[in-house]
N, C-alpha and C positions, 0 to 999 in steps of 0.2 A: 504494499500500500504505499503511495506517495506521502512524504512526509507535509505536504499541505492540505491533507485529507487527515493523517493518524494524529498529528500533533492538537489541531483543534478539537478532534472527537475524544481525545483522551482526557483534553483540558475539561470538558463539558461533562463526561463521563467522573472523572475525579470530584469536580464541582458538584455534583447531584451526590456521589456518594457522600460527600463531606457535609452537604445541607442537610441529609437525613439523620448522621450521626450527630451534626449541632443540634437538630431538632430533638434528639434524645436528650443530650445533654440539657439544654435550656429547660426541660421539661422535668428532670430527674436530679440535676447537679445541684440543688438548692434545698434548702429546710422548708419544709411545709408553713410552719409557722413564722419563722422571722425572714425568710427570704435570703439567706445569709448562705454564700458556697459552702457547699460538703467538702471537707478537704479531702483530698487524694480520690474524688468521685472517678469511678472506671469511665465513666463518660467524657469527663474532662481528660484522661490521657488518649483515650479513643479519637478524640476530635484532633488534639495535637497530634498526634501520631499520622492520621489521614492527612491532616493539612502537609506537614513536613514531608512524608511521602509524595504526596501530588507534586510540591514545587521540585524536589529533588528528581524525580523521573522526568519530569518536563525540561528541568536544566542538562540532566543528562543526553536527552534525546536531541536536545538542540544546539548540543555541542559539534565541534567537526571543523572540517576545511569549508570555508565559504567563500563566495564571489566577492570581488570589490566592487563597492556601490557608493565611492567616493563622490559625493554631491550629486547625488542623481536618485533623488526621492520616487520620482516618477518610474524609473525602472525598476526600483524595488518593489513598490506597493500598488503596481496596475492590478484591480481586481479582474483578472481574465475569465474566469469562471462564472456561471449566471449564478452559482449558490453563494459566492464569495460576494459578489455585487450584492446581492438579496440581503446578506448580512450586514454588508456597509451601509446600506440605506435605510435598515430598521434600525441600527446605531443612530443614524441621522434624526428618525423621527423620535425615537424614544428621548435621544439627549435634547430634543428641542421640547418634547412634554415635560422633561425633567427642568429645564431653565424657566418655562414658564411656571410651573407648580413654585420653583424655589423663590421667583419673583413675588407670585401671589402671596407666599407664605410672609414673606417680609412685608408687603404692602397691608396685609390684613392684620398685621399682629397690631394688639393693643398699644396706645401711648401713654406714657406716665404723666405724670404732674409737671415733670421737669421739661416735656416735648420730647422725650424719647422713646424711642420704639422698643419694646421688650425682647425683640428679635434683633439678632447682630446685624449690620449692615452689609457684613459678608455674605448674606443671603441673599441681597439685591445683587451684588455682584457676581455671585454664582450664577444668578439666573440669567445675566446679560452676556456673561462669557459663554454661558451652555448654549446659549440660543446662536450666538456667533460662531462657537465652534461645530455646533450643528451644520450652521450655512457655509463653514469653510471646508467640512468634510465632503458635504456635497457639491460643491463647485468644484473643489479639486479632484474629486472623482470623475466630473463630468468632463474637465478638462483631460484629465488623463485618459479617458476611453476615447476622448477624438483626437489624442496626439498632439494637442496643443500645450505650449508653455504655461506653467502654472504660477501663481502668485506666493512665493514661498512664506510669506508672512501669515497666510492661512492656516499653515502647517504647525504652527507654535501655539494656537489658539486652544485645541483639547489639553494641554500640558498646563497652561495658565487655569481653565476651568477646573482642573483636577486639583490645583494648589488653593483654590478657594473654596471648593468643595471639603478639602481636608479642615479648613480653617472653621467652615459653617458648623460643620459637625463637633469639632473640638470644643467650641465655645458652646453649644447647645447640650451637648450630651456627654461626650467622651471625658471631659476633663471634669465633671460632677459625678462620674461613676467610678466606685470605689472597686468593682470586679471586674478584673483584667479579662477573665473568660466571656466577659459579656460584650466586650468591645474591640478585644484584639483583633478577631477577625475580619470584621468592619473595617477596622484602621488600617489594618494591613492591604485589604482590597483595594481602598482608595489609594494607598501611598504607593502600591505597585503599579495602580493605572497611572497615577500621575507620573512615574518614573518612566513607564513605558512611552507613555505619548512625549515626553520631552527625549527620549532617545531616537524615537521614530521621525520625530520634527529635525534632529540632528543630522539625519540623511542628507538633507536639502543644503546643509552648512558645512558640514564635513565628512571625514570617513565614516560610513555607517557601521556600529558594531552588531553585525547579525545576531551573534549567540546571546550577548546580552538582551538585545532587542525582543528575539524570540522568547526567551525565559521570560522578561518580565511582562511581556504581554499575555503571553499563555497562564502565568500563576496569577497575574490579575485577574483573567478572565475567570478563572476556576474559583480564586477566594470571593469574588465578587457572587458568583452563584451561591459559594455557600452562606455568604451575609444575608442572602434572602430569608432564609431560616428564621429571622428575628424578627419577622412582621413589621418592616420598615415603614416609616410615612410615604405616602405616594411620590413625593418629589425624590426623595432618595430610591425608591423600589425604580422608577424609572430611568433614574442617573446610572444604578448600577446595572439594570438591564443593557441600557444604552451604550455604557463602557465596555460591556462584555460583548455584545455584538461587534463593536468598533474594534476591539481589540482582537478578537479572534479573528474576523475578516482581515485585519491587517496582518496577523501571523501568519495566514493561510497564503495570502498574497506575496508574502515576503519568502516562506518557503518554498512557492512556485517558481518564482523568479529566482532565487537562489540556485534552483535544480538546473536551471537552464544553462547552455553555453554562454560564457561571456563574449559579448561583442568586442570588436575590434575597430577602431581603436578604443580605449577605457573612456568612457564618458567624464567629462569634468564639469565645474562649474560654468564655463565659457562655451560649451559645444554648442554651435549654432545648427547641428544638424541632427540633434537627439530632442525630439519635441517633449516638453514636459519638463527639460532639466534646466530652463534658462533660469538665472539669479532674479531677484525680486526686481522689476521695472525693465527687464530686458523685452525688446520687441522680437516677436518670429522674423526670421531672416526675411521674408517677402516683405512686412511692413518695413522693416530697417531698410531694404534697398530701395523703397518706395520714399521714405522719408528722406535718404541721401540724395536721391534724384530730384525730389521735389527742392531741395535746398541748392541744388549745383543749377537748377534751372532760375531760380530767382536771382 
């Protein structure tokens, strides 16, 4: 089986198993009367073992000799298969829904006597950036499918949205929760998602790190699925699912591109013949020629 199919399938399978084990832990790992965690609960160790095993397996399978994707985002993440494209667009829709709900969560929050909202302003920033990230993923995917140059600024937006996602949850729930077992998996899922998005964006600006990017994207997707066992608010649920679809689709596209023969010459940041790899603000070759000829005529 090709890695472009095997790796996301294993991430989904591991995430579902972890989700079920986490449900058992949340139902049986705490005292009935006090709600305090039971020390050494078997379900806690089972959840930790599954999470670690899934990450290790995905990291081992992601390792190996890889192609050089030096400043060539489009060549690395072009979704060639219909299933990969479907996952990518599903991520766009869910991230947009999550962004709208996060923004609504902040707008509808009560205002104190001091004129401050009870919900952190980070939720408003998260909502705006999640909407922009969804638009960015859509436009970048559309440009790549058409073989047109992309605006590299778009590919950085999911990472910044992930940063505000962590801040929003930290201020509202994680910092006030004394039980590590209750918030560690969701926190790690969001953290790995953010790092994966930044490493993916790095393909547009520097040498792409395939092993690390694959590991972070796949592990982030798996842990995001495990986090759904917590019965999260709708905004978080949409964001966890949206990130999962986006990361797994990107990992599949990267594994598929990595398995293909490397084109010669190697694409660089200023390659005028490789559609989709032009740096930010660079015109396609035909438009550049028209601009030059028009300037010469004048």
